ROSE-4610 file (N, C-alpha, C; in Angstrom, 1 decimal, always signed):
// ROSE-4610
residu = [M/M/M/A/A/A/D/D/D/T/T/T/P/P/P/K/K/K/S/S/S/S/S/S/P/P/P/S/S/S/P/P/P/V/V/V/L/L/L/L/L/L/V/V/V/S/S/S/V/V/V/A/A/A/V/V/V/V/V/V/S/S/S/A/A/A/I/I/I/A/A/A/G/G/G/A/A/A/A/A/A/S/S/S/A/A/A/L/L/L/A/A/A/F/F/F/G/G/G/W/W/W/I/I/I/G/G/G/G/G/G/I/I/I/A/A/A/A/A/A/S/S/S/I/I/I/A/A/A/A/A/A/G/G/G/V/V/V/A/A/A/A/A/A/W/W/W/V/V/V/L/L/L/F/F/F/A/A/A/S/S/S/R/R/R/K/K/K/K/K/K/F/F/F/P/P/P/A/A/A/S/S/S/S/S/S/A/A/A/P/P/P/E/E/E/T/T/T/A/A/A/A/A/A/P/P/P/G/G/G/A/A/A/P/P/P/A/A/A/A/A/A/V/V/V/P/P/P/E/E/E/S/S/S/V/V/V/P/P/P/T/T/T/E/E/E/I/I/I/S/S/S/A/A/A/D/D/D/R/R/R/I/I/I/D/D/D/P/P/P/L/L/L/T/T/T/G/G/G/L/L/L/A/A/A/N/N/N/E/E/E/N/N/N/G/G/G/L/L/L/A/A/A/A/A/A/W/W/W/F/F/F/A/A/A/E/E/E/R/R/R/G/G/G/A/A/A/R/R/R/L/L/L/A/A/A/A/A/A/D/D/D/G/G/G/K/K/K/G/G/G/L/L/L/I/I/I/V/V/V/L/L/L/V/V/V/A/A/A/R/R/R/L/L/L/D/D/D/D/D/D/F/F/F/D/D/D/Q/Q/Q/V/V/V/V/V/V/A/A/A/R/R/R/R/R/R/G/G/G/R/R/R/T/T/T/I/I/I/A/A/A/D/D/D/E/E/E/V/V/V/L/L/L/K/K/K/E/E/E/V/V/V/A/A/A/A/A/A/R/R/R/V/V/V/A/A/A/A/A/A/V/V/V/A/A/A/G/G/G/S/S/S/E/E/E/G/G/G/I/I/I/A/A/A/A/A/A/R/R/R/T/T/T/G/G/G/G/G/G/D/D/D/E/E/E/F/F/F/A/A/A/S/S/S/V/V/V/V/V/V/A/A/A/V/V/V/V/V/V/P/P/P/A/A/A/R/R/R/A/A/A/D/D/D/A/A/A/L/L/L/A/A/A/S/S/S/E/E/E/R/R/R/A/A/A/G/G/G/H/H/H/L/L/L/I/I/I/E/E/E/L/L/L/I/I/I/G/G/G/R/R/R/P/P/P/V/V/V/E/E/E/H/H/H/P/P/P/A/A/A/G/G/G/S/S/S/I/I/I/W/W/W/L/L/L/G/G/G/G/G/G/S/S/S/V/V/V/G/G/G/A/A/A/A/A/A/Y/Y/Y/G/G/G/S/S/S/P/P/P/L/L/L/K/K/K/G/G/G/P/P/P/E/E/E/T/T/T/L/L/L/A/A/A/R/R/R/A/A/A/R/R/R/T/T/T/A/A/A/L/L/L/A/A/A/Q/Q/Q/A/A/A/M/M/M/R/R/R/Q/Q/Q/G/G/G/R/R/R/G/G/G/Q/Q/Q/F/F/F/V/V/V/V/V/V/A/A/A/K/K/K/A/A/A/E/E/E]
num = [1/1/1/2/2/2/3/3/3/4/4/4/5/5/5/6/6/6/7/7/7/8/8/8/9/9/9/10/10/10/11/11/11/12/12/12/13/13/13/14/14/14/15/15/15/16/16/16/17/17/17/18/18/18/19/19/19/20/20/20/21/21/21/22/22/22/23/23/23/24/24/24/25/25/25/26/26/26/27/27/27/28/28/28/29/29/29/30/30/30/31/31/31/32/32/32/33/33/33/34/34/34/35/35/35/36/36/36/37/37/37/38/38/38/39/39/39/40/40/40/41/41/41/42/42/42/43/43/43/44/44/44/45/45/45/46/46/46/47/47/47/48/48/48/49/49/49/50/50/50/51/51/51/52/52/52/53/53/53/54/54/54/55/55/55/56/56/56/57/57/57/58/58/58/59/59/59/60/60/60/61/61/61/62/62/62/63/63/63/64/64/64/65/65/65/66/66/66/67/67/67/68/68/68/69/69/69/70/70/70/71/71/71/72/72/72/73/73/73/74/74/74/75/75/75/76/76/76/77/77/77/78/78/78/79/79/79/80/80/80/81/81/81/82/82/82/83/83/83/84/84/84/85/85/85/86/86/86/87/87/87/88/88/88/89/89/89/90/90/90/91/91/91/92/92/92/93/93/93/94/94/94/95/95/95/96/96/96/97/97/97/98/98/98/99/99/99/100/100/100/101/101/101/102/102/102/103/103/103/104/104/104/105/105/105/106/106/106/107/107/107/108/108/108/109/109/109/110/110/110/111/111/111/112/112/112/113/113/113/114/114/114/115/115/115/116/116/116/117/117/117/118/118/118/119/119/119/120/120/120/121/121/121/122/122/122/123/123/123/124/124/124/125/125/125/126/126/126/127/127/127/128/128/128/129/129/129/130/130/130/131/131/131/132/132/132/133/133/133/134/134/134/135/135/135/136/136/136/137/137/137/138/138/138/139/139/139/140/140/140/141/141/141/142/142/142/143/143/143/144/144/144/145/145/145/146/146/146/147/147/147/148/148/148/149/149/149/150/150/150/151/151/151/152/152/152/153/153/153/154/154/154/155/155/155/156/156/156/157/157/157/158/158/158/159/159/159/160/160/160/161/161/161/162/162/162/163/163/163/164/164/164/165/165/165/166/166/166/167/167/167/168/168/168/169/169/169/170/170/170/171/171/171/172/172/172/173/173/173/174/174/174/175/175/175/176/176/176/177/177/177/178/178/178/179/179/179/180/180/180/181/181/181/182/182/182/183/183/183/184/184/184/185/185/185/186/186/186/187/187/187/188/188/188/189/189/189/190/190/190/191/191/191/192/192/192/193/193/193/194/194/194/195/195/195/196/196/196/197/197/197/198/198/198/199/199/199/200/200/200/201/201/201/202/202/202/203/203/203/204/204/204/205/205/205/206/206/206/207/207/207/208/208/208/209/209/209/210/210/210/211/211/211/212/212/212/213/213/213/214/214/214/215/215/215/216/216/216/217/217/217/218/218/218/219/219/219/220/220/220/221/221/221/222/222/222/223/223/223/224/224/224/225/225/225/226/226/226/227/227/227/228/228/228/229/229/229/230/230/230/231/231/231/232/232/232/233/233/233/234/234/234/235/235/235/236/236/236/237/237/237/238/238/238/239/239/239/240/240/240/241/241/241/242/242/242/243/243/243/244/244/244/245/245/245/246/246/246/247/247/247/248/248/248/249/249/249/250/250/250]
x = [+8.3/+6.9/+7.2/+5.6/+6.0/+5.7/+6.1/+5.9/+4.3/+3.8/+2.7/+2.1/+1.3/+1.3/+0.7/+1.4/+1.6/+0.1/-0.9/-2.0/-2.1/-2.4/-1.8/-2.4/-2.4/-3.4/-4.4/-5.7/-7.3/-7.2/-8.0/-7.8/-8.9/-9.6/-10.1/-9.3/-8.2/-6.6/-5.7/-5.9/-5.1/-5.6/-6.3/-7.7/-7.1/-8.0/-7.4/-6.5/-5.5/-3.5/-3.3/-4.0/-3.6/-4.7/-5.5/-6.6/-6.1/-5.5/-4.7/-3.5/-3.0/-1.7/-1.7/-3.3/-3.1/-4.1/-4.9/-5.1/-4.2/-3.2/-1.9/-0.8/-0.6/-0.2/-0.6/-1.8/-2.2/-2.1/-2.7/-2.6/-1.3/+0.0/+1.3/+1.8/+1.3/+1.8/+1.6/+0.0/-0.7/+0.4/+1.0/+1.1/+3.0/+3.8/+5.3/+5.9/+5.2/+5.2/+5.9/+6.3/+5.8/+6.6/+8.2/+9.0/+8.4/+7.6/+7.1/+5.5/+4.9/+4.0/+4.5/+4.8/+6.6/+6.0/+7.3/+7.5/+6.4/+5.0/+4.4/+3.2/+2.8/+2.8/+2.8/+4.2/+5.0/+4.7/+4.9/+4.7/+3.3/+2.3/+1.1/+0.0/+0.7/+0.7/+0.9/+2.2/+3.0/+2.2/+1.6/+0.9/-0.2/-1.3/-2.2/-2.1/-1.3/-0.9/-0.8/-0.1/+0.4/-1.3/-2.2/-3.4/-4.0/-4.4/-5.2/-5.0/-3.9/-3.0/-3.4/-3.2/-3.3/-5.0/-5.7/-7.0/-7.2/-6.3/-7.1/-7.0/-5.3/-4.6/-5.4/-6.1/-6.2/-7.9/-8.8/-9.9/-10.8/-12.3/-12.4/-13.1/-13.3/-12.7/-14.7/-16.0/-16.8/-17.5/-16.2/-16.1/-16.0/-16.8/-17.1/-16.0/-16.0/-15.2/-14.7/-14.3/-14.0/-13.4/-14.3/-14.1/-12.5/-12.3/-10.9/-10.5/-9.6/-8.9/-8.9/-10.1/-10.2/-11.6/-12.5/-13.1/-14.4/-15.3/-16.9/-17.6/-18.2/-19.1/-20.9/-21.2/-22.5/-23.4/-24.3/-25.5/-26.4/-26.8/-27.7/-28.4/-30.3/-30.6/-32.3/-32.0/-33.3/-32.8/-32.0/-31.7/-32.1/-33.2/-33.9/-32.8/-32.9/-32.1/-32.2/-33.9/-34.7/-34.7/-35.1/-35.5/-34.1/-34.0/-32.2/-32.9/-32.1/-32.3/-33.0/-31.7/-32.5/-34.4/-34.5/-36.3/-36.8/-36.9/-37.5/-37.1/-38.4/-38.5/-38.3/-37.6/-36.7/-37.7/-38.8/-39.9/-41.3/-40.9/-42.7/-42.6/-41.8/-41.1/-42.1/-42.6/-43.5/-42.2/-42.4/-41.2/-41.1/-40.4/-39.6/-39.8/-39.5/-39.4/-38.7/-37.1/-36.6/-37.4/-38.1/-39.2/-40.1/-41.0/-42.4/-41.7/-40.3/-39.7/-39.6/-38.6/-38.4/-39.6/-40.9/-41.9/-42.6/-42.9/-42.8/-41.6/-41.1/-40.6/-40.4/-40.2/-40.4/-41.5/-42.9/-43.7/-45.6/-44.4/-45.7/-45.8/-44.9/-45.3/-46.1/-45.8/-46.8/-48.0/-48.2/-49.1/-50.8/-49.2/-50.2/-50.9/-49.3/-49.8/-51.1/-51.7/-53.1/-54.0/-53.7/-55.1/-55.2/-54.6/-54.7/-54.1/-54.5/-54.5/-54.1/-53.8/-53.0/-53.8/-54.6/-54.9/-53.4/-53.2/-52.3/-53.3/-52.8/-53.1/-52.5/-52.7/-51.1/-51.9/-51.3/-51.4/-51.2/-51.2/-50.3/-51.9/-51.1/-51.5/-51.9/-52.8/-52.8/-52.5/-51.3/-51.0/-50.0/-49.8/-48.3/-47.4/-46.5/-46.2/-46.5/-47.9/-48.5/-48.4/-48.9/-48.6/-47.0/-46.2/-44.7/-44.4/-44.5/-44.8/-45.8/-46.0/-47.4/-47.5/-47.2/-46.8/-45.1/-44.9/-43.4/-43.0/-42.0/-40.8/-41.6/-41.4/-41.2/-42.8/-43.6/-45.7/-45.1/-45.4/-45.1/-45.1/-43.7/-43.5/-44.6/-45.0/-45.9/-47.2/-48.0/-48.4/-48.8/-47.2/-47.3/-47.1/-47.0/-46.9/-47.7/-49.0/-50.4/-50.9/-50.8/-51.1/-50.5/-49.9/-49.3/-49.4/-49.9/-51.0/-51.9/-52.8/-53.8/-54.0/-52.2/-52.2/-52.3/-51.5/-51.1/-52.0/-53.4/-54.7/-55.5/-55.8/-56.2/-55.6/-54.2/-53.0/-53.4/-53.9/-54.7/-52.7/-53.7/-52.5/-51.2/-51.9/-51.4/-50.9/-51.3/-50.5/-49.2/-48.8/-47.6/-48.4/-48.1/-48.3/-45.8/-46.3/-45.1/-45.0/-43.6/-44.1/-42.9/-43.4/-43.1/-42.6/-42.6/-42.2/-42.0/-41.8/-42.3/-44.0/-44.9/-46.1/-46.2/-46.7/-46.9/-46.4/-47.5/-47.7/-48.3/-48.0/-48.9/-49.7/-50.4/-50.6/-51.3/-51.3/-51.0/-51.7/-53.2/-54.0/-53.7/-54.1/-54.0/-55.7/-56.2/-57.2/-57.3/-58.7/-59.2/-58.9/-60.2/-60.0/-61.5/-62.3/-63.6/-63.9/-64.6/-65.2/-63.3/-62.8/-61.8/-61.8/-62.1/-62.3/-63.9/-64.9/-65.5/-64.2/-64.2/-62.5/-62.3/-61.1/-60.1/-61.4/-62.6/-62.9/-63.6/-63.7/-64.5/-63.0/-61.6/-61.0/-60.0/-60.4/-60.0/-60.6/-61.7/-62.7/-62.8/-62.6/-61.8/-60.6/-59.9/-58.6/-58.8/-59.9/-59.7/-60.9/-61.1/-61.7/-61.0/-60.0/-59.0/-58.7/-57.4/-56.5/-57.1/-58.0/-59.2/-60.0/-59.5/-59.9/-58.8/-59.1/-58.6/-57.1/-56.3/-55.2/-54.9/-54.7/-55.6/-53.8/-53.8/-52.1/-52.7/-51.5/-51.3/-51.2/-51.4/-51.5/-52.6/-52.9/-54.9/-55.1/-56.1/-56.5/-56.0/-55.6/-54.7/-55.4/-56.2/-56.9/-56.5/-56.4/-55.9/-56.5/-56.5/-57.4/-56.3/-56.6/-55.7/-56.1/-55.4/-55.9/-55.3/-56.0/-55.8/-56.4/-54.9/-54.8/-55.0/-55.9/-55.6/-56.0/-55.1/-55.1/-54.4/-55.6/-55.4/-54.7/-53.4/-53.3/-52.7/-51.6/-51.6/-50.2/-50.0/-48.8/-47.9/-47.5/-46.5/-45.8/-46.8/-46.7/-46.6/-45.8/-46.1/-45.4/-44.8/-44.1/-44.5/-45.1/-46.3/-47.4/-48.0/-49.3/-49.4/-48.2/-48.1/-47.4/-46.9/-47.3/-48.8/-49.1/-50.5/-50.8/-51.0/-51.7/-51.5/-49.9/-49.3/-49.8/-50.2/-50.9/-52.0/-53.0/-54.2/-54.5/-53.5/-53.7/-53.0/-52.1/-51.6/-53.5/-54.3/-55.3/-56.6/-56.5/-57.2/-56.5/-55.6/-55.5/-55.8/-56.0/-55.9/-57.9/-58.5/-59.9/-60.4/-59.0/-59.7/-59.0/-59.3/-58.6/-60.0/-60.0/-60.5/-60.9/-60.2/-60.2/-60.0/-61.1/-59.9/-59.9/-58.9/-59.3/-58.8/-60.0/-59.2/-58.7/-57.4/-57.0/-58.2/-58.3/-59.1/-58.3/-59.0/-58.4/-57.3/-56.0/-55.3/-56.2]
y = [+49.9/+49.6/+49.5/+50.3/+50.0/+48.9/+48.3/+47.9/+47.7/+46.0/+46.3/+46.3/+47.0/+47.4/+45.6/+45.2/+44.2/+44.5/+43.8/+43.6/+42.9/+43.3/+43.0/+42.3/+41.1/+40.2/+39.9/+39.5/+40.0/+39.9/+40.2/+40.0/+37.7/+37.0/+36.4/+35.1/+35.8/+35.1/+34.9/+35.7/+35.6/+34.8/+35.1/+34.3/+33.1/+33.2/+31.2/+30.4/+31.0/+31.0/+30.3/+31.4/+31.3/+30.0/+29.8/+28.4/+27.5/+27.4/+25.9/+25.6/+26.9/+26.7/+26.0/+26.4/+26.3/+25.1/+24.7/+23.1/+22.3/+22.6/+21.6/+21.5/+22.4/+22.9/+22.0/+22.4/+21.8/+20.5/+19.7/+18.2/+17.9/+18.1/+17.7/+18.2/+18.8/+18.7/+17.8/+17.5/+16.2/+15.3/+14.5/+13.8/+13.5/+14.6/+14.7/+16.2/+16.7/+17.5/+18.6/+20.0/+21.3/+21.3/+21.3/+21.1/+20.8/+19.7/+19.1/+19.7/+20.5/+20.9/+22.5/+23.0/+24.4/+24.0/+23.2/+22.4/+22.3/+22.1/+21.4/+22.8/+23.8/+24.8/+25.3/+26.0/+26.9/+25.8/+24.6/+23.7/+23.6/+23.5/+23.6/+25.1/+26.2/+28.0/+27.8/+27.2/+27.7/+27.0/+25.9/+25.3/+25.7/+25.9/+26.5/+28.1/+28.6/+30.0/+30.1/+29.3/+28.7/+28.6/+27.4/+27.3/+27.9/+28.9/+30.2/+31.3/+31.1/+32.4/+31.8/+31.0/+30.0/+30.3/+30.3/+30.0/+31.7/+32.1/+33.7/+34.3/+33.8/+34.2/+33.3/+32.1/+31.5/+31.3/+32.6/+32.0/+31.4/+31.3/+29.8/+30.4/+29.2/+29.4/+30.1/+30.1/+30.6/+32.0/+32.7/+34.1/+34.9/+35.9/+36.5/+36.8/+36.3/+36.9/+38.5/+38.6/+40.1/+40.4/+41.0/+41.2/+41.2/+40.6/+41.0/+42.9/+43.1/+43.9/+44.6/+45.9/+46.1/+45.0/+43.7/+43.5/+44.4/+43.9/+44.6/+44.5/+45.8/+45.6/+44.8/+43.3/+43.3/+44.2/+43.8/+45.0/+44.3/+45.5/+44.8/+44.5/+43.4/+42.6/+43.4/+44.7/+46.2/+47.1/+47.3/+47.9/+48.1/+48.4/+47.5/+48.4/+46.8/+47.8/+47.3/+46.6/+46.6/+47.9/+49.0/+50.1/+51.6/+51.7/+53.4/+54.7/+54.9/+55.7/+57.2/+57.5/+58.3/+58.7/+57.5/+57.5/+58.5/+58.3/+58.1/+59.5/+60.6/+61.6/+60.8/+61.2/+61.2/+61.4/+62.1/+62.9/+62.2/+62.2/+60.5/+60.0/+59.0/+57.9/+58.0/+58.8/+58.9/+58.7/+58.0/+58.3/+59.6/+60.0/+61.3/+61.4/+62.7/+62.6/+61.4/+61.3/+60.7/+58.6/+58.2/+57.5/+57.0/+58.3/+58.1/+58.4/+58.9/+58.4/+57.0/+56.4/+55.3/+54.5/+54.1/+53.4/+54.2/+54.7/+54.6/+54.0/+53.8/+53.2/+51.6/+51.3/+49.8/+49.9/+50.0/+49.6/+50.2/+50.7/+51.1/+49.9/+49.4/+48.3/+46.9/+46.9/+46.1/+46.2/+47.2/+47.8/+48.1/+48.5/+48.3/+47.1/+45.9/+44.6/+43.9/+44.8/+43.9/+45.1/+46.0/+47.0/+48.0/+48.2/+49.4/+50.9/+51.7/+53.3/+54.6/+55.4/+55.4/+56.9/+57.4/+58.6/+58.9/+60.1/+60.7/+61.8/+62.5/+63.1/+64.5/+65.1/+65.7/+67.9/+68.0/+68.4/+68.7/+70.6/+71.1/+72.4/+72.0/+72.3/+74.6/+75.2/+76.2/+76.4/+77.2/+78.6/+78.1/+76.7/+75.9/+76.8/+77.6/+78.6/+79.4/+79.4/+80.0/+79.3/+77.4/+77.0/+77.0/+76.5/+77.4/+78.0/+78.9/+80.6/+80.6/+80.1/+80.3/+78.8/+78.2/+76.9/+76.2/+76.7/+76.0/+74.0/+74.8/+73.5/+72.8/+72.0/+70.6/+70.5/+71.5/+71.1/+70.8/+71.6/+71.4/+70.0/+69.3/+68.3/+67.7/+67.4/+66.4/+66.5/+67.5/+67.8/+67.1/+68.0/+66.8/+65.2/+64.9/+63.5/+62.5/+63.8/+63.5/+63.4/+64.2/+65.0/+63.1/+63.1/+61.9/+60.4/+60.2/+59.3/+59.0/+60.2/+60.3/+60.6/+61.1/+60.7/+60.0/+58.5/+57.1/+56.0/+56.9/+56.0/+56.4/+57.2/+57.2/+56.8/+56.5/+55.5/+54.2/+53.6/+52.4/+51.1/+50.2/+48.5/+49.1/+49.4/+48.7/+50.3/+51.8/+52.6/+53.1/+54.5/+55.8/+56.7/+57.3/+58.4/+58.8/+60.0/+60.6/+62.3/+62.7/+63.7/+65.1/+65.2/+66.3/+67.3/+67.9/+69.3/+69.7/+70.9/+70.7/+70.7/+71.1/+71.1/+70.2/+69.5/+69.0/+67.8/+67.0/+65.4/+64.9/+63.6/+63.2/+62.0/+61.2/+60.4/+59.6/+58.6/+57.9/+56.7/+56.2/+55.5/+55.0/+53.6/+52.3/+51.8/+52.5/+51.8/+50.7/+50.9/+49.9/+51.1/+51.6/+52.7/+53.1/+51.8/+52.6/+53.2/+54.6/+55.3/+55.8/+56.4/+57.1/+58.2/+59.1/+60.6/+61.0/+60.0/+60.3/+59.6/+58.5/+58.2/+59.2/+60.2/+61.2/+62.1/+62.6/+63.7/+63.3/+61.5/+61.5/+61.4/+60.6/+60.3/+62.3/+63.1/+64.2/+64.9/+64.5/+65.4/+64.7/+63.6/+62.5/+63.3/+63.4/+63.5/+65.4/+66.1/+67.4/+67.1/+66.7/+65.9/+65.9/+65.2/+64.7/+65.6/+66.2/+67.0/+68.0/+68.6/+69.1/+69.7/+67.9/+67.5/+68.1/+68.5/+69.3/+68.2/+68.6/+67.8/+67.9/+66.5/+66.9/+66.5/+67.9/+67.7/+69.1/+67.9/+68.9/+69.9/+70.7/+71.9/+72.1/+72.1/+72.8/+71.9/+72.1/+71.7/+72.0/+71.9/+72.8/+72.4/+73.5/+73.5/+72.9/+72.5/+72.2/+72.8/+73.3/+72.5/+72.6/+72.7/+72.2/+72.5/+72.4/+72.1/+71.1/+70.2/+69.5/+69.2/+69.3/+69.1/+67.0/+66.9/+65.6/+65.2/+64.1/+63.9/+61.8/+62.1/+60.0/+60.1/+58.8/+58.0/+57.4/+56.6/+55.1/+55.5/+54.0/+53.7/+53.7/+54.2/+54.2/+55.6/+56.3/+57.6/+58.7/+58.1/+58.4/+60.1/+59.9/+61.4/+62.7/+62.3/+63.5/+63.0/+62.2/+62.3/+63.3/+63.1/+64.2/+65.3/+65.4/+67.3/+67.3/+66.8/+67.8/+67.6/+66.9/+67.1/+68.0/+68.6/+70.4/+71.1/+70.7/+72.1/+71.9/+71.2/+71.2/+71.6/+72.2/+72.0/+73.8/+73.8/+75.7/+76.3/+75.2/+75.7/+76.0/+74.7/+74.8/+76.0/+76.6/+76.9/+78.7/+78.6/+80.3/+80.4/+79.2/+79.1/+79.6/+79.4/+79.3/+78.3/+78.6/+77.8/+76.4/+74.9/+74.2/+73.6/+74.1/+73.7/+72.3/+71.9/+70.6/+71.1/+70.0/+70.5/+69.5/+68.2/+67.7/+67.3/+67.6/+68.0/+67.1/+67.5/+66.4/+65.5/+64.5/+63.3/+63.9/+63.1/+63.4/+62.4]
z = [-34.2/-33.4/-32.2/-31.7/-30.9/-29.5/-28.8/-28.3/-27.2/-27.5/-27.4/-25.5/-25.2/-23.9/-22.5/-21.9/-21.4/-20.3/-20.5/-19.3/-18.6/-16.8/-15.3/-15.7/-14.0/-14.0/-13.7/-14.1/-13.7/-12.2/-11.5/-10.0/-10.0/-11.1/-10.6/-10.8/-12.0/-12.2/-10.9/-9.9/-8.9/-8.2/-8.2/-6.9/-6.7/-8.2/-8.2/-7.9/-8.7/-8.5/-6.8/-6.2/-4.4/-3.9/-4.5/-3.9/-4.6/-6.1/-5.6/-5.3/-5.0/-4.2/-3.1/-2.4/-1.1/-0.7/-1.6/-1.3/-2.1/-2.5/-3.0/-1.5/-1.5/+0.2/+1.0/+1.8/+2.6/+3.3/+1.8/+1.2/+1.1/+0.6/+1.1/+2.3/+3.3/+3.9/+5.3/+4.7/+5.3/+5.4/+4.3/+3.8/+4.3/+3.4/+3.6/+4.3/+5.3/+6.2/+5.5/+5.7/+5.9/+4.7/+4.6/+3.3/+2.1/+2.0/+0.7/+1.0/+1.7/+1.6/+0.7/+1.2/+0.2/-0.8/-0.8/-2.4/-3.4/-2.4/-4.1/-3.3/-3.1/-3.3/-4.4/-4.2/-5.5/-6.7/-7.1/-8.2/-8.6/-7.5/-8.2/-8.6/-8.2/-8.6/-9.5/-10.4/-11.5/-11.8/-12.0/-13.2/-13.2/-11.8/-12.2/-12.6/-12.6/-13.4/-15.2/-15.6/-17.1/-17.8/-16.7/-16.6/-17.0/-16.6/-17.1/-17.8/-17.8/-18.4/-19.9/-20.2/-21.9/-22.4/-21.2/-21.5/-21.8/-21.3/-21.5/-22.5/-23.0/-24.3/-25.5/-25.3/-26.6/-26.0/-26.5/-26.0/-26.9/-26.6/-27.6/-28.9/-29.5/-31.3/-31.6/-30.1/-30.5/-30.5/-29.9/-29.7/-31.4/-31.3/-32.8/-33.9/-34.6/-36.0/-36.1/-36.1/-36.9/-38.6/-39.0/-40.5/-41.5/-42.0/-42.4/-43.0/-43.0/-43.4/-44.3/-44.6/-46.0/-46.0/-45.7/-46.4/-45.9/-47.2/-47.0/-46.1/-45.8/-44.0/-45.0/-43.9/-44.6/-44.5/-44.9/-44.6/-43.8/-42.8/-42.1/-42.5/-42.4/-42.8/-42.9/-41.3/-41.5/-42.7/-43.5/-44.8/-46.0/-46.5/-47.3/-48.8/-49.5/-50.4/-52.1/-51.7/-52.9/-54.2/-52.9/-54.1/-53.9/-55.1/-54.3/-53.7/-52.5/-52.0/-52.5/-54.2/-54.6/-54.8/-55.2/-56.0/-54.7/-53.3/-52.4/-51.8/-51.1/-50.5/-48.7/-48.5/-47.1/-46.2/-46.3/-45.2/-45.4/-46.2/-46.6/-46.5/-47.3/-47.8/-49.0/-49.8/-50.6/-51.6/-53.6/-54.3/-54.9/-54.9/-55.4/-56.7/-57.6/-59.1/-59.8/-59.4/-59.9/-59.3/-59.2/-58.4/-58.5/-59.2/-60.3/-61.6/-62.3/-63.6/-63.6/-62.7/-62.4/-62.9/-62.3/-62.1/-63.7/-64.4/-65.6/-66.8/-66.7/-67.1/-67.3/-65.7/-65.6/-65.8/-65.7/-65.4/-66.2/-67.0/-67.9/-68.9/-69.5/-70.6/-70.1/-68.8/-68.4/-67.7/-67.9/-68.1/-68.9/-70.3/-71.5/-72.1/-71.5/-72.1/-71.2/-69.9/-69.4/-69.8/-70.4/-70.8/-70.1/-69.8/-68.6/-69.1/-68.7/-68.6/-68.0/-67.6/-66.4/-66.2/-65.1/-64.4/-63.2/-64.0/-63.1/-62.5/-61.0/-60.2/-59.5/-60.2/-58.8/-58.8/-57.4/-56.2/-55.0/-55.1/-54.5/-53.2/-52.5/-51.1/-51.2/-50.3/-50.3/-49.1/-49.4/-48.4/-47.7/-48.2/-47.3/-46.6/-46.7/-46.4/-44.9/-45.8/-44.1/-43.4/-43.1/-42.7/-41.9/-41.9/-42.2/-41.3/-41.4/-40.2/-39.2/-39.8/-38.2/-36.9/-37.8/-36.7/-36.7/-37.8/-38.0/-38.8/-38.9/-39.5/-39.4/-37.6/-37.8/-37.6/-37.6/-37.8/-38.9/-39.9/-41.1/-42.2/-41.7/-41.4/-41.0/-40.0/-39.9/-40.9/-41.4/-42.3/-43.0/-44.0/-45.1/-45.4/-43.6/-44.0/-44.1/-43.7/-43.4/-44.8/-45.1/-46.9/-48.0/-47.6/-48.3/-48.2/-46.5/-46.5/-47.2/-47.6/-48.3/-49.5/-50.2/-51.9/-51.9/-51.2/-51.3/-51.2/-50.7/-50.4/-52.1/-52.6/-54.0/-55.2/-54.8/-55.7/-56.3/-55.0/-55.0/-55.0/-54.3/-54.9/-56.3/-58.0/-58.9/-59.2/-58.0/-58.4/-58.1/-57.7/-56.9/-57.1/-55.4/-54.7/-55.1/-54.5/-55.1/-54.1/-54.1/-54.1/-54.7/-55.5/-56.5/-56.6/-55.4/-54.3/-53.8/-53.1/-51.7/-51.4/-52.2/-51.3/-52.6/-53.5/-54.6/-54.6/-54.8/-54.6/-55.5/-56.4/-57.8/-57.1/-57.5/-56.9/-58.8/-59.1/-60.3/-60.0/-61.0/-60.7/-61.9/-61.4/-62.8/-63.1/-64.6/-64.5/-65.7/-66.5/-67.6/-68.9/-69.3/-70.2/-70.6/-70.2/-70.1/-68.7/-68.9/-68.5/-67.6/-68.3/-67.7/-67.8/-68.4/-68.0/-66.3/-66.3/-65.6/-64.3/-64.5/-63.5/-63.4/-63.9/-64.0/-62.8/-63.3/-62.4/-61.3/-60.8/-60.1/-58.7/-59.2/-58.4/-58.2/-59.0/-58.1/-57.5/-57.2/-56.1/-54.3/-55.2/-54.1/-53.4/-54.0/-53.2/-53.0/-53.4/-53.1/-51.9/-51.9/-50.2/-49.5/-49.8/-49.3/-47.9/-49.2/-48.4/-47.6/-48.1/-47.1/-45.9/-45.2/-44.1/-43.1/-42.3/-40.6/-40.9/-40.2/-40.1/-38.3/-37.6/-36.0/-35.7/-34.6/-34.1/-32.3/-31.7/-30.4/-30.3/-31.2/-31.5/-31.6/-32.2/-32.6/-34.4/-34.8/-36.3/-37.2/-37.3/-39.3/-40.0/-41.2/-42.1/-43.6/-44.3/-45.7/-46.7/-47.8/-48.8/-49.7/-51.2/-52.5/-53.7/-54.6/-56.4/-56.6/-57.4/-58.8/-60.0/-60.9/-62.1/-62.4/-63.4/-63.4/-65.0/-65.6/-67.2/-67.8/-68.7/-68.4/-70.0/-69.8/-70.4/-70.5/-71.6/-72.0/-70.7/-70.8/-69.6/-70.6/-71.4/-72.1/-72.1/-72.2/-71.9/-70.2/-69.4/-68.1/-68.0/-68.1/-68.3/-68.9/-69.9/-70.9/-70.0/-69.6/-68.6/-67.9/-67.4/-66.0/-66.3/-67.2/-67.6/-68.0/-68.9/-68.7/-67.7/-66.7/-65.6/-64.8/-65.1/-64.2/-64.7/-66.4/-66.4/-66.6/-66.6/-66.0/-64.2/-63.6/-62.5/-62.5/-62.9/-63.3/-63.9/-63.9/-64.7/-63.1/-62.6/-61.1/-60.6/-60.2/-59.1/-59.4/-61.5/-61.3/-61.4/-61.0/-60.7/-59.9/-58.2/-58.1/-56.3/-55.4/-54.2/-53.9/-53.4/-53.8/-55.5/-56.3/-57.4/-58.2/-59.4/-60.4/-61.5/-62.4/-63.3/-63.9/-65.5/-65.6/-66.8/-67.8/-69.2/-69.7/-71.2/-72.3/-72.7/-72.4/-73.5/-75.1/-75.8/-76.5/-77.5]
């Protein structure tokens, strides 16, 4: 086993020893002569060295303790633990496809018990690849973050917003069944209007647009309603830019 390296005395320790020795020697010289002064200086120096060295070797118990080898590290309080990382889109902070599926599974029964239904809106941006080509990936990511905030605004407090693809977003709204079709058209039109607004950036305004598909369904059939909304989105995209289609109620 290798020898533990020895640390050299600190300047503070050396100065302290010298001061104590000098004081003791001077006092003894006055009382007992120069021989007694020398002896007192040596004795005081040795005592001071032992005292200060022992304080350095055994620090106060208030020093922070280190974890035992192999013990798990404590999780910082700032790290959220209530939502699994595989449910979140790291760029926008919205739910991802996994998070949306988990939300359907975990909230569906409760919403159904409350007599609620779900409007699922799926939006896709127009020509987003051109934004990437002309502006670069960094600015394109800023555009996606802004779109994410607008999609989340449509979802409301009881719903959820998700980024379900590169430039595809979903907004789920919990509503009472009455006027569900009218509300689906209203929310789809509002989302079209929101994503059609320009994104203001220091590099210049970036105009967006997109298409939206919407569907209404039971909270117990969230994935099926999402699939119907995507079918409606495909129909809207075939009709042209800035269009929305609401799937017929089942």
